[in-house]
C-alpha positions in Angstrom: 69.4 -56.2 78.8 69.0 -60.2 79.3 70.3 -63.0 82.1 71.5 -66.0 81.2 72.8 -69.1 83.1 74.8 -71.3 81.1 77.0 -74.6 82.0 80.8 -73.6 80.7 81.9 -76.8 79.0 86.0 -75.9 78.4 87.3 -78.0 81.2 85.8 -80.9 84.2 84.8 -77.9 86.2 81.5 -77.7 84.4 80.6 -74.0 85.8 77.5 -72.4 86.0 77.4 -69.2 84.4 75.6 -65.8 85.2 76.0 -64.1 82.0 74.3 -60.7 81.5 74.5 -59.6 78.0 73.4 -55.9 76.3 72.1 -57.3 72.5 74.9 -59.4 71.5 78.0 -57.6 74.1 78.2 -59.5 76.9 78.4 -56.7 80.0 79.4 -59.1 83.5 79.7 -63.1 83.7 80.0 -64.8 86.8 80.5 -68.4 88.6 83.7 -69.0 86.8 85.9 -70.7 88.4 88.6 -70.3 86.0 89.6 -67.6 84.0 88.0 -69.6 80.9 84.4 -69.0 81.3 84.5 -66.1 80.2 85.7 -66.1 76.4 83.4 -69.4 76.6 80.5 -67.0 77.5 81.4 -65.0 75.4 82.0 -67.2 72.1 79.2 -69.1 73.7 76.4 -65.8 73.4 77.8 -64.7 69.8 78.8 -67.4 68.0 78.6 -70.7 69.4 79.9 -73.7 67.7 79.7 -77.1 68.1 81.7 -80.9 66.5 79.1 -82.6 64.1 79.3 -86.4 63.7 77.2 -88.5 61.7 77.7 -91.4 59.0 78.2 -91.5 55.5 76.8 -94.8 54.0 79.5 -95.6 51.6 78.5 -98.6 48.6 82.1 -101.4 47.2 81.1 -104.1 45.3 77.8 -104.8 46.4 78.4 -103.9 50.4 76.7 -101.0 51.9 78.5 -99.7 54.9 78.3 -97.0 57.2 82.2 -94.1 57.9 81.6 -92.4 61.4 82.3 -89.1 60.2 83.0 -85.6 62.4 84.0 -82.2 61.2 87.6 -81.2 61.7 87.0 -78.9 63.8 83.9 -77.2 65.6 81.7 -75.4 63.5 78.8 -72.8 63.6 76.3 -74.0 65.4 73.5 -71.9 62.9 75.0 -74.4 59.6 75.0 -77.5 61.0 71.4 -78.5 59.6 72.3 -77.4 56.3 75.6 -79.8 56.8 73.4 -83.0 57.5 71.9 -82.4 54.7 75.1 -82.8 52.5 76.4 -85.5 54.8 73.3 -87.6 53.8 73.0 -86.8 50.1 76.7 -88.3 49.8 77.8 -91.5 48.9 81.3 -93.0 49.2 82.6 -95.5 46.5 85.3 -95.8 47.6 87.7 -96.7 51.3 88.3 -94.3 53.4 91.4 -93.4 55.9 91.1 -92.2 58.9 91.6 -88.4 58.5 90.1 -88.5 54.4 88.1 -85.2 53.7 84.8 -86.6 52.7 83.1 -82.8 51.8 85.6 -80.2 52.1 83.8 -77.1 53.4 80.8 -78.1 54.5 77.9 -75.8 54.3 80.2 -72.8 53.3 80.9 -72.7 56.5 84.9 -73.2 56.3 85.1 -76.4 58.0 85.4 -80.0 56.4 83.7 -83.2 57.5 86.3 -85.8 57.7 86.6 -89.8 58.0 86.4 -91.3 62.1 87.7 -94.3 61.1 89.3 -96.6 58.7 86.4 -98.4 56.3 87.6 -100.9 53.4 
């Protein structure tokens, strides 16, 4: 058994959770100020996810610009470095609008990388 302390990020309270687990099975969660703390702790312990933000190079008419991009939804944390490799290899040759899919199914994790801003 192991005990892990973590900060819950599901609401503004930022409760400090104490999670007792046996392998990947959560035995108990203490310190949660709302009901969202327990599912957060379970997810964070077994399959943590994060939003990924970065930039992609866009070259149009000889001008280089950086296009801000992000994951459309939180993605598995273990896939983030693979996603960054793909993002850094990507060069756009056309203008993009906010929400355009830049890389579909990045790193094979089922999450798209989308434009965060319209850049022409």
